[in-house]
Steps between C-alpha positions, in 0.01 A plus 500: 500500500631236265859370493697541179757243382726545198573150384748410229323373189753224421653420835239569770648564843409194716450716808237714327330199344479340842353818650248530219387143557463560874287812440267290276487214750406749777199629307658781303385632162791539259561648157752300304641482142394242239578441134205712395448780751505562876245293693356490853515185715442352841493166682237261359368413844458852641145624460570850626781545251288360217218738593745792496597419140136467396422832663801676350410384153121506559457141380176306528482131588472398132845638419749218449774521754836347408734269683858585393708185518869417500471215249278250321501253786352765729224570247412130502453516879240775480323412175356200324735443205426247230757377242413769240509779756836368632648510150383862450621608838839335457565685171371841617638534855668705618346772283252778457191285535228446754326164468144436633463151639266311731637546851610213721396469864828671600358834392304687772136521395488879538751534223298311239264635237170452688318306226768341290741393781792604290818688572758686298858368514824638363875459515669839434825521306654738751806427716382703800145354502636144471752560779222617734282200407790263565557656840130476582468138390147558390307725253400856557156637431546771239325756286603756238577842649224682302328750725124577474406704191841442342571293186868425552702390807732733690851459364738711712582365849554850636158609373351183647659574833374861498145406388448195720746535787218486760330205336801267466756340726779472240590632156776314319693707245602244239560744216271570205256212436270633224131559515338205326273236654544129456315302234216317669437142383236264628585131521180393670343161410746428219404812302765761410360852474682829482302733726736801473783585272788645697878486484525122448482365143170310466534390134556140614157497668295624206 
């Protein structure tokens, strides 16, 4: 049975943020709000929790997993960022984008795309998500909350709780988030390529 926290969207309660971070650190799988839609996350170093997310979403090993980061400096720890990529990241984070980059050695190998050795990275423009990341002091492994055979993510935290209460450790009610995915932009090897048009404006990349 999952826990259910109602967290204020502009002034998150420190006690609840601390508890959410502790649940993640202890191997919990958590649904949290972002600037696009609700997403599912866990600790980056917990294989069991990662496998639970993959199983819940029925993801294969070729699916790009995402590290959700607090800021640009954290991205630079977990990815190889050249000058052009840094300029793009600086002007588009936080925001509704997931960037594909070559991973650094800080990223556990099991989280990488098996052939390309890449990882998705993103900084969400959401007060609750950023507060949790600040409390953690490291990224979360994250994925959109799109269930198998569905096109759009779940949007209502009460529906999420009812549908997935036995598969999750925590559902965070952070209000309505929308139902769009991020725009997916590859910055690998100096090439800028829009892989998916989502909520973020990609006109600057075309």
